[in-house]
Backbone as ProteinMPNN parsed JSONL, in Angstrom:
{"seq_chain_A": "MSDRLIRTSGTTGISAEPILTTILVSELLHPSPELWLVSPWISDIDALDNTRGDFDTLFLDPVARTYSLSQVLAQLTQAGTTLNVVSRPDDHNRTFLDRLRRQAHADHLNIVDHPDVHEKTLCGRRWLLTGSMNFTARGLLVNDESVTYRTDEQAAAHARMDFNHRWTVRQ", "coords_chain_A": {"N_chain_A": [[103.11, -30.138, 143.038], [104.642, -27.033, 143.537], [107.135, -24.513, 143.82], [107.726, -21.09, 144.232], [110.094, -18.731, 144.445], [110.404, -15.449, 145.496], [112.124, -12.5, 145.378], [111.679, -9.568, 146.693], [111.678, -5.992, 146.186], [111.677, -2.543, 146.683], [113.27, -0.941, 145.116], [113.719, -2.381, 142.757], [111.219, -2.782, 141.863], [109.921, -5.17, 142.026], [107.398, -6.971, 143.528], [105.392, -8.671, 146.028], [102.793, -8.426, 145.555], [101.301, -9.335, 143.159], [101.229, -12.126, 143.616], [99.848, -12.259, 146.056], [97.39, -11.225, 145.209], [96.608, -13.258, 143.401], [96.367, -15.421, 145.201], [94.26, -14.516, 146.88], [92.129, -14.164, 145.06], [91.84, -16.796, 144.196], [91.061, -17.969, 146.621], [88.607, -16.644, 147.071], [87.157, -17.706, 144.967], [87.181, -20.471, 145.496], [86.925, -21.223, 148.511], [89.167, -22.056, 151.174], [88.742, -24.358, 153.892], [89.994, -23.503, 156.193], [92.072, -20.812, 157.069], [95.271, -19.456, 157.781], [96.817, -16.612, 159.014], [99.775, -15.422, 159.84], [101.725, -13.133, 161.329], [103.93, -10.779, 162.695], [103.467, -8.057, 162.343], [100.761, -6.448, 160.947], [98.993, -4.716, 158.5], [96.14, -2.958, 157.242], [96.242, -3.479, 154.333], [95.926, -2.59, 150.825], [94.287, -4.98, 148.946], [92.849, -6.221, 146.778], [92.451, -4.894, 143.674], [89.731, -3.592, 142.352], [88.905, -1.572, 140.748], [88.358, -1.396, 138.048], [86.38, -3.191, 137.801], [87.096, -5.817, 137.421], [86.93, -7.952, 139.207], [84.298, -8.215, 139.961], [82.463, -10.387, 140.05], [83.305, -11.837, 142.216], [82.587, -10.694, 144.584], [80.112, -10.102, 147.105], [78.563, -7.787, 147.102], [79.445, -6.013, 144.769], [81.701, -3.299, 144.187], [83.238, -0.706, 142.363], [86.223, -0.381, 143.303], [89.156, -0.474, 145.418], [89.655, -3.266, 147.388], [90.293, -3.871, 150.796], [92.632, -5.836, 152.771], [91.396, -6.732, 155.15], [88.688, -6.629, 154.395], [88.505, -8.549, 152.319], [89.335, -10.91, 153.644], [87.384, -10.992, 155.651], [85.085, -11.43, 154.108], [85.625, -14.02, 153.283], [85.337, -15.38, 155.723], [82.617, -15.062, 156.015], [81.786, -16.771, 154.07], [82.266, -19.158, 155.218], [84.857, -19.967, 155.807], [87.248, -20.632, 158.295], [89.118, -18.314, 159.875], [92.256, -17.764, 161.138], [94.229, -15.61, 162.924], [97.389, -14.597, 163.824], [99.264, -12.393, 165.634], [101.383, -9.776, 166.948], [100.675, -8.26, 170.123], [100.165, -5.23, 169.598], [99.85, -1.724, 169.049], [100.132, -1.051, 166.369], [98.919, -3.088, 164.88], [96.267, -2.86, 165.463], [94.279, -1.352, 163.942], [93.834, -2.923, 161.612], [93.004, -5.37, 162.866], [90.744, -4.531, 164.347], [89.024, -3.664, 162.282], [88.722, -6.093, 160.933], [87.459, -7.663, 162.923], [84.995, -6.312, 163.098], [83.826, -6.835, 160.591], [83.966, -9.56, 160.016], [82.603, -12.908, 160.224], [81.829, -13.804, 163.372], [81.926, -16.387, 164.472], [83.736, -17.637, 162.901], [86.236, -16.6, 163.202], [89.355, -16.346, 164.668], [91.543, -14.779, 166.784], [94.815, -14.383, 167.81], [96.938, -12.991, 170.101], [100.319, -12.775, 170.321], [103.246, -12.198, 171.925], [105.809, -12.898, 171.077], [105.794, -13.743, 168.467], [107.29, -14.203, 165.331], [107.3, -15.302, 162.904], [106.203, -15.265, 159.461], [103.558, -15.952, 157.618], [101.064, -16.934, 155.305], [98.518, -19.163, 154.942], [96.672, -21.65, 153.285], [94.382, -24.244, 152.177], [95.753, -25.702, 150.161], [98.171, -24.435, 149.729], [100.9, -22.196, 150.599], [102.242, -19.088, 151.623], [105.198, -17.852, 152.514], [107.877, -16.426, 154.408], [110.115, -13.662, 154.768], [108.486, -11.458, 154.801], [106.405, -9.106, 156.33], [102.877, -8.54, 156.622], [102.287, -5.86, 155.577], [102.226, -2.539, 154.133], [104.854, -1.667, 153.619], [106.195, -4.12, 153.784], [105.034, -5.495, 151.651], [105.449, -3.842, 149.38], [107.796, -2.223, 149.537], [110.111, -2.957, 151.184], [113.142, -4.951, 151.012], [112.641, -8.245, 150.544], [112.268, -11.795, 151.032], [110.283, -14.206, 149.817], [108.414, -17.226, 149.661], [106.208, -18.851, 147.578], [104.285, -21.568, 147.794], [102.739, -24.289, 146.364], [101.429, -26.913, 147.613], [99.764, -29.411, 148.916], [100.299, -31.161, 151.064], [102.457, -29.909, 152.431], [101.167, -27.556, 153.184], [99.204, -28.625, 154.857], [100.8, -29.663, 156.925], [101.858, -27.256, 157.927], [99.49, -25.991, 158.833], [98.71, -27.826, 160.809], [100.828, -27.524, 162.614], [100.501, -24.802, 163.297], [97.941, -24.925, 164.486], [98.569, -26.533, 166.68], [100.333, -24.873, 168.09], [98.896, -22.434, 168.464], [96.104, -22.62, 168.756], [93.229, -21.55, 170.387], [92.388, -22.75, 173.428], [89.574, -23.726, 175.171]], "CA_chain_A": [[103.782, -29.252, 143.957], [105.573, -26.093, 142.928], [107.624, -23.428, 144.665], [108.197, -19.899, 143.53], [110.808, -17.817, 145.331], [110.353, -14.077, 145.027], [112.918, -11.535, 146.143], [111.03, -8.293, 146.41], [112.459, -4.805, 146.497], [111.121, -1.301, 146.18], [114.142, -0.362, 144.094], [113.58, -3.114, 141.492], [109.807, -2.804, 141.473], [109.369, -6.513, 142.201], [106.628, -7.042, 144.773], [104.608, -9.884, 146.244], [101.393, -8.069, 145.316], [100.604, -10.234, 142.222], [101.008, -13.434, 144.252], [98.77, -12.075, 147.022], [96.155, -11.11, 144.43], [96.277, -14.605, 142.919], [95.917, -16.21, 146.348], [92.957, -14.054, 147.357], [91.135, -14.491, 144.034], [91.65, -18.241, 144.289], [90.279, -18.248, 147.832], [87.235, -16.174, 146.873], [86.51, -18.647, 144.05], [87.07, -21.788, 146.134], [87.488, -20.963, 149.838], [89.71, -23.102, 152.043], [88.006, -24.458, 155.152], [90.732, -22.819, 157.243], [93.216, -19.983, 156.678], [96.108, -18.916, 158.844], [97.632, -15.432, 158.733], [100.699, -15.284, 160.96], [102.649, -12.035, 161.035], [104.022, -9.883, 163.85], [102.917, -6.754, 161.979], [99.763, -6.54, 159.884], [98.273, -3.482, 158.196], [94.988, -3.198, 156.364], [96.773, -3.145, 153.016], [95.097, -2.8, 149.645], [94.46, -6.39, 148.606], [92.33, -6.519, 145.437], [92.069, -3.693, 142.931], [88.533, -3.838, 141.54], [88.47, -0.279, 140.22], [87.846, -1.596, 136.686], [85.32, -4.195, 137.847], [87.625, -7.121, 137.025], [86.611, -8.987, 140.181], [82.917, -8.022, 140.413], [81.763, -11.648, 140.329], [83.822, -12.438, 143.437], [82.113, -10.004, 145.772], [78.68, -10.189, 147.353], [77.999, -6.502, 146.699], [80.64, -5.438, 144.158], [81.86, -1.872, 143.984], [84.476, -0.412, 141.632], [87.178, 0.203, 144.249], [90.142, -1.416, 145.927], [89.238, -3.913, 148.632], [91.391, -4.043, 151.746], [92.852, -7.199, 153.247], [90.362, -7.092, 156.128], [87.426, -6.861, 153.687], [88.56, -9.832, 151.605], [89.361, -11.989, 154.63], [86.072, -11.035, 156.3], [84.149, -12.089, 153.192], [85.899, -15.454, 153.34], [84.695, -15.922, 156.93], [81.172, -15.096, 155.741], [81.582, -17.936, 153.202], [82.475, -20.364, 156.016], [86.263, -20.205, 156.119], [87.723, -20.252, 159.614], [90.32, -17.497, 159.742], [93.075, -17.654, 162.342], [95.214, -14.545, 162.775], [98.34, -14.52, 164.931], [100.116, -11.211, 165.518], [101.829, -9.243, 168.233], [99.755, -7.312, 170.759], [100.788, -3.935, 169.389], [98.918, -0.753, 168.467], [100.24, -1.061, 164.909], [98.004, -4.094, 164.316], [94.909, -2.626, 165.954], [93.347, -0.924, 162.898], [93.49, -4.109, 160.83], [92.257, -6.335, 163.677], [89.429, -3.962, 164.662], [88.2, -3.741, 161.06], [88.424, -7.5, 160.693], [86.446, -8.094, 163.906], [83.696, -5.707, 162.762], [83.287, -7.335, 159.335], [84.032, -11.009, 159.891], [81.65, -13.761, 160.937], [82.511, -14.023, 164.654], [82.131, -17.813, 164.712], [84.782, -18.137, 162.0], [87.413, -15.753, 163.371], [90.156, -16.531, 165.881], [92.689, -13.866, 166.801], [95.741, -14.702, 168.89], [98.027, -12.049, 170.346], [101.476, -13.497, 170.845], [104.303, -11.183, 171.946], [107.072, -13.369, 170.52], [105.662, -14.252, 167.098], [108.173, -13.571, 164.349], [107.022, -15.975, 161.63], [105.321, -14.563, 158.524], [102.988, -16.971, 156.734], [99.648, -17.006, 154.976], [98.403, -20.572, 154.57], [95.345, -22.177, 152.992], [94.246, -25.694, 152.054], [96.717, -26.335, 149.251], [99.242, -23.495, 149.418], [101.357, -21.301, 151.646], [103.126, -17.972, 151.29], [105.98, -17.733, 153.734], [109.182, -15.799, 154.232], [110.49, -12.566, 155.662], [107.584, -10.32, 154.584], [105.228, -8.806, 157.135], [101.723, -8.178, 155.798], [102.175, -4.407, 155.686], [102.553, -1.888, 152.863], [106.31, -1.718, 153.442], [106.563, -5.505, 153.508], [104.531, -5.899, 150.342], [105.84, -2.994, 148.252], [108.995, -1.398, 149.699], [111.279, -3.628, 151.766], [113.77, -6.116, 150.387], [112.092, -9.42, 151.215], [112.354, -13.081, 150.359], [109.081, -14.975, 150.115], [108.194, -18.416, 148.849], [104.826, -19.276, 147.359], [104.367, -23.022, 147.601], [101.489, -25.013, 146.167], [101.71, -28.279, 148.058], [98.728, -29.697, 149.913], [100.899, -31.788, 152.238], [103.203, -28.88, 153.168], [100.173, -26.663, 153.796], [98.585, -29.364, 155.97], [101.774, -29.683, 158.025], [101.914, -25.914, 158.511], [98.252, -25.766, 159.597], [98.763, -28.659, 162.026], [101.759, -26.874, 163.521], [99.85, -23.592, 163.803], [96.892, -25.346, 165.414], [99.211, -27.02, 167.902], [100.932, -23.755, 168.82], [98.116, -21.235, 168.733], [94.654, -22.758, 168.891], [92.718, -21.129, 171.696], [91.713, -23.869, 174.105], [88.613, -23.182, 176.151]], "C_chain_A": [[104.673, -28.308, 143.147], [105.921, -25.012, 143.937], [108.034, -22.274, 143.767], [108.816, -18.969, 144.564], [110.794, -16.441, 144.706], [111.203, -13.228, 145.956], [112.395, -10.163, 145.761], [111.938, -7.136, 146.808], [111.77, -3.592, 145.904], [111.969, -0.698, 145.076], [114.027, -1.079, 142.751], [112.142, -3.124, 140.987], [109.179, -4.182, 141.574], [108.655, -6.559, 143.544], [105.889, -8.368, 144.846], [103.128, -9.64, 145.953], [100.694, -8.988, 144.306], [100.311, -11.617, 142.805], [99.867, -13.333, 145.25], [97.429, -11.954, 146.307], [95.702, -12.482, 143.943], [95.717, -15.471, 144.038], [94.504, -15.809, 146.75], [91.854, -14.333, 146.348], [90.82, -15.98, 144.087], [90.784, -18.604, 145.495], [88.829, -17.79, 147.691], [86.464, -17.113, 145.944], [86.232, -19.995, 144.703], [87.7, -21.706, 147.523], [88.033, -22.212, 150.54], [88.847, -23.186, 153.295], [88.654, -23.636, 156.27], [91.885, -22.046, 156.625], [93.964, -19.559, 157.93], [96.879, -17.725, 158.295], [98.474, -15.19, 159.979], [101.713, -14.211, 160.585], [102.72, -11.123, 162.258], [103.375, -8.532, 163.592], [101.979, -6.942, 160.795], [99.102, -5.184, 159.739], [97.105, -3.828, 157.288], [95.345, -2.735, 154.953], [95.716, -3.301, 151.928], [95.364, -4.208, 149.149], [94.005, -6.732, 147.195], [91.836, -5.242, 144.785], [90.914, -4.043, 141.994], [88.026, -2.543, 140.909], [87.939, -0.379, 138.792], [86.734, -2.645, 136.641], [85.777, -5.596, 137.469], [87.18, -8.257, 137.939], [85.177, -8.884, 140.698], [82.228, -9.326, 140.8], [82.218, -12.303, 141.621], [83.229, -11.851, 144.713], [80.598, -10.045, 145.872], [77.955, -8.934, 146.883], [79.121, -5.702, 146.041], [80.565, -3.927, 143.96], [83.186, -1.682, 143.242], [85.414, 0.352, 142.554], [88.208, -0.854, 144.615], [89.654, -1.945, 147.271], [90.462, -4.13, 149.517], [91.507, -5.518, 152.156], [91.775, -7.62, 154.24], [89.035, -7.382, 155.439], [87.41, -8.205, 152.981], [88.538, -10.99, 152.595], [88.026, -12.117, 155.354], [85.048, -11.724, 155.398], [84.379, -13.6, 153.189], [85.296, -16.086, 154.59], [83.188, -16.013, 156.745], [80.818, -16.301, 154.863], [81.855, -19.245, 153.949], [83.909, -20.707, 156.33], [86.54, -19.789, 157.559], [89.057, -19.549, 159.432], [90.996, -17.377, 161.103], [94.151, -16.614, 162.074], [96.083, -14.529, 164.024], [99.232, -13.32, 164.677], [100.519, -10.762, 166.918], [100.766, -8.306, 168.813], [100.358, -5.907, 170.722], [99.773, -3.011, 168.732], [98.973, -0.735, 166.943], [99.207, -1.98, 164.258], [96.531, -3.791, 164.59], [93.914, -2.248, 164.856], [92.884, -2.119, 162.075], [92.596, -5.055, 161.639], [90.865, -5.82, 164.035], [88.503, -4.021, 163.448], [87.799, -5.179, 160.767], [87.347, -8.003, 161.648], [85.059, -7.56, 163.553], [83.04, -6.374, 161.551], [83.159, -8.85, 159.262], [82.884, -11.691, 160.627], [82.359, -14.207, 162.218], [82.797, -15.492, 164.928], [83.261, -18.4, 163.875], [86.064, -17.316, 162.092], [88.066, -16.027, 164.719], [91.366, -15.615, 165.772], [93.524, -14.192, 168.028], [96.798, -13.612, 168.94], [99.173, -12.836, 170.958], [102.697, -12.574, 170.776], [105.602, -11.606, 171.263], [106.968, -13.869, 169.088], [106.583, -13.464, 166.169], [107.95, -14.167, 162.959], [106.067, -15.142, 160.783], [104.832, -15.573, 157.504], [101.512, -16.705, 156.521], [99.458, -18.391, 154.39], [96.945, -20.966, 154.383], [95.366, -23.689, 152.874], [95.386, -26.322, 151.256], [97.958, -25.48, 148.973], [99.708, -22.78, 150.683], [102.299, -20.26, 151.051], [103.898, -17.675, 152.561], [107.335, -17.104, 153.44], [109.392, -14.667, 155.209], [109.495, -11.409, 155.659], [106.46, -10.233, 155.619], [104.102, -8.392, 156.188], [101.37, -6.712, 156.054], [102.496, -3.816, 154.316], [104.06, -1.923, 152.604], [106.757, -3.131, 153.107], [106.19, -5.928, 152.106], [105.184, -5.138, 149.192], [107.21, -2.334, 148.347], [110.225, -2.206, 150.111], [111.854, -4.703, 150.847], [113.33, -7.334, 151.195], [112.376, -10.667, 150.387], [111.134, -13.886, 150.78], [108.974, -16.153, 149.152], [106.702, -18.697, 148.795], [104.893, -20.744, 146.98], [102.972, -23.596, 147.444], [101.776, -26.48, 146.427], [100.746, -28.577, 149.198], [99.318, -30.29, 151.194], [101.677, -30.767, 153.072], [102.243, -27.921, 153.863], [99.507, -27.342, 154.996], [99.517, -29.43, 157.169], [101.849, -28.323, 158.71], [100.668, -25.65, 159.356], [98.234, -26.585, 160.886], [99.685, -28.018, 163.06], [101.14, -25.615, 164.13], [98.763, -23.936, 164.807], [97.48, -25.807, 166.739], [99.732, -25.856, 168.749], [99.93, -22.707, 169.279], [96.603, -21.415, 168.805], [94.242, -22.394, 170.304], [91.936, -22.3, 172.278], [90.816, -23.316, 175.194], [88.273, -24.212, 177.194]], "O_chain_A": [[105.357, -28.718, 142.209], [105.113, -24.646, 144.79], [108.608, -22.463, 142.695], [108.125, -18.48, 145.458], [111.129, -16.277, 143.533], [111.019, -13.242, 147.173], [112.634, -9.667, 144.661], [112.833, -7.275, 147.64], [111.331, -3.616, 144.755], [111.448, -0.016, 144.194], [114.218, -0.456, 141.707], [111.884, -3.435, 139.824], [108.006, -4.346, 141.235], [109.238, -6.227, 144.575], [105.776, -9.091, 143.856], [102.307, -10.547, 146.091], [99.565, -9.399, 144.574], [99.27, -12.208, 142.52], [99.007, -14.213, 145.298], [96.436, -12.524, 146.758], [94.526, -12.824, 144.067], [94.72, -16.169, 143.856], [93.644, -16.67, 146.938], [90.747, -14.703, 146.739], [89.655, -16.373, 144.028], [89.888, -19.443, 145.398], [87.918, -18.481, 148.146], [85.258, -17.298, 146.109], [85.176, -20.59, 144.49], [88.862, -22.07, 147.704], [87.424, -23.281, 150.496], [88.278, -22.179, 153.716], [87.975, -23.139, 157.168], [92.592, -22.561, 155.759], [93.375, -19.334, 158.987], [97.514, -17.814, 157.244], [97.961, -14.806, 161.03], [102.47, -14.372, 159.628], [101.685, -10.736, 162.801], [102.801, -7.927, 164.498], [102.353, -7.52, 159.774], [98.697, -4.571, 160.728], [97.096, -4.878, 156.645], [94.821, -1.739, 154.454], [94.745, -4.041, 152.084], [96.516, -4.596, 148.951], [94.699, -7.459, 146.485], [90.918, -4.59, 145.283], [91.104, -4.705, 140.974], [86.846, -2.434, 140.575], [87.15, 0.467, 138.368], [86.207, -2.951, 135.571], [84.948, -6.473, 137.222], [87.065, -9.4, 137.497], [84.872, -9.412, 141.767], [81.484, -9.362, 141.781], [81.574, -13.244, 142.084], [83.351, -12.435, 145.79], [79.892, -10.027, 144.864], [76.859, -9.015, 146.33], [79.693, -4.811, 146.668], [79.524, -3.367, 143.618], [84.142, -2.421, 143.476], [85.401, 1.583, 142.585], [88.126, -1.997, 144.164], [89.29, -1.182, 148.165], [91.528, -4.524, 149.042], [90.607, -6.323, 151.918], [91.289, -8.749, 154.178], [88.319, -8.293, 155.855], [86.412, -8.925, 153.037], [87.795, -11.952, 152.402], [87.582, -13.228, 155.641], [84.234, -12.515, 155.876], [83.425, -14.373, 153.1], [84.796, -17.209, 154.531], [82.551, -16.934, 157.257], [79.691, -16.795, 154.904], [81.695, -20.325, 153.379], [84.158, -21.664, 157.063], [86.116, -18.717, 157.992], [90.007, -20.123, 158.899], [90.387, -16.947, 162.084], [94.901, -16.728, 161.104], [95.576, -14.457, 165.143], [99.882, -13.23, 163.635], [100.056, -11.298, 167.925], [100.046, -7.64, 168.068], [100.977, -5.456, 171.685], [98.934, -3.458, 167.949], [97.971, -0.438, 166.292], [98.683, -1.664, 163.19], [95.649, -4.414, 163.997], [92.802, -2.777, 164.84], [91.686, -2.307, 161.865], [91.552, -5.49, 161.153], [89.905, -6.589, 164.029], [87.333, -4.385, 163.573], [86.656, -5.444, 160.393], [86.421, -8.697, 161.226], [84.063, -8.27, 163.693], [81.814, -6.467, 161.496], [82.324, -9.365, 158.518], [82.278, -11.118, 161.533], [83.371, -14.906, 162.158], [83.807, -15.815, 165.553], [83.693, -19.528, 164.112], [86.883, -17.331, 161.173], [87.425, -15.952, 165.767], [92.116, -15.667, 164.797], [93.009, -14.267, 169.144], [97.472, -13.34, 167.947], [99.012, -13.486, 171.991], [103.134, -12.208, 169.684], [106.413, -10.751, 170.906], [107.95, -14.371, 168.541], [106.645, -12.235, 166.217], [108.372, -13.589, 161.957], [105.23, -14.409, 161.31], [105.586, -16.002, 156.63], [100.8, -16.302, 157.44], [100.154, -18.766, 153.446], [96.093, -20.656, 155.216], [96.261, -24.345, 153.407], [95.918, -27.361, 151.644], [98.718, -25.789, 148.055], [99.01, -22.76, 151.697], [103.043, -20.528, 150.107], [103.312, -17.288, 153.573], [107.868, -17.243, 152.339], [108.906, -14.707, 156.34], [109.647, -10.47, 156.44], [105.667, -11.162, 155.768], [104.362, -7.942, 155.072], [100.342, -6.375, 156.64], [102.986, -4.523, 153.435], [104.487, -2.182, 151.479], [107.607, -3.322, 152.238], [106.945, -6.64, 151.445], [105.448, -5.719, 148.14], [107.747, -1.916, 147.321], [111.262, -2.139, 149.452], [111.15, -5.284, 150.021], [113.616, -7.434, 152.388], [112.684, -10.588, 149.198], [110.969, -14.209, 151.957], [109.388, -16.079, 147.995], [106.025, -18.77, 149.821], [105.486, -21.111, 145.965], [102.118, -23.403, 148.31], [102.297, -27.192, 145.568], [100.896, -28.059, 150.304], [98.876, -29.951, 152.291], [101.564, -30.764, 154.298], [102.48, -27.52, 155.003], [99.275, -26.708, 156.025], [99.077, -29.27, 158.307], [101.896, -28.247, 159.938], [100.775, -25.142, 160.473], [97.796, -26.101, 161.929], [99.357, -27.975, 164.245], [101.241, -25.39, 165.336], [98.671, -23.31, 165.863], [96.941, -25.499, 167.802], [99.589, -25.856, 169.972], [100.083, -22.144, 170.363], [95.884, -20.422, 168.909], [94.823, -22.862, 171.283], [90.959, -22.771, 171.697], [91.252, -22.53, 176.035], [87.484, -23.938, 178.098]]}, "name": "protein", "num_of_chains": 1, "seq": "MSDRLIRTSGTTGISAEPILTTILVSELLHPSPELWLVSPWISDIDALDNTRGDFDTLFLDPVARTYSLSQVLAQLTQAGTTLNVVSRPDDHNRTFLDRLRRQAHADHLNIVDHPDVHEKTLCGRRWLLTGSMNFTARGLLVNDESVTYRTDEQAAAHARMDFNHRWTVRQ"}
């Protein structure tokens, strides 16, 4: 188990971008069975810079470009990961959610609109990224934020159980 606290700020140049890149590369290499992305505001941010071809082996049809968050998450659903996204029902989130719906494997995508969600967490099998940061360009690169990256299978399991209890769509 390890925790890394990051205080990001546009003025200091410290961002959560390297941690997000590490998480997404790790997931593309060894996908979690289930991912949770919980954030009131989500934008289709640049997620993996492959302009030099550094990540070609991770993509089904690699191109020298930057992949967006929706593209990376959609590829994970194509690999069998169940992706659960919880955000507010707001027009701001629509572009990201529409792109994700178009690209993702429908059987592996659950989207929950919740007007009161305020938590910000990305959680996989053995890790979680949680704190004050929305998954937007401002949250990732500009705003003063405090985020914790925790590699702890038990903590991640507890978070997923809690998310499932609160937001699993029951049919």
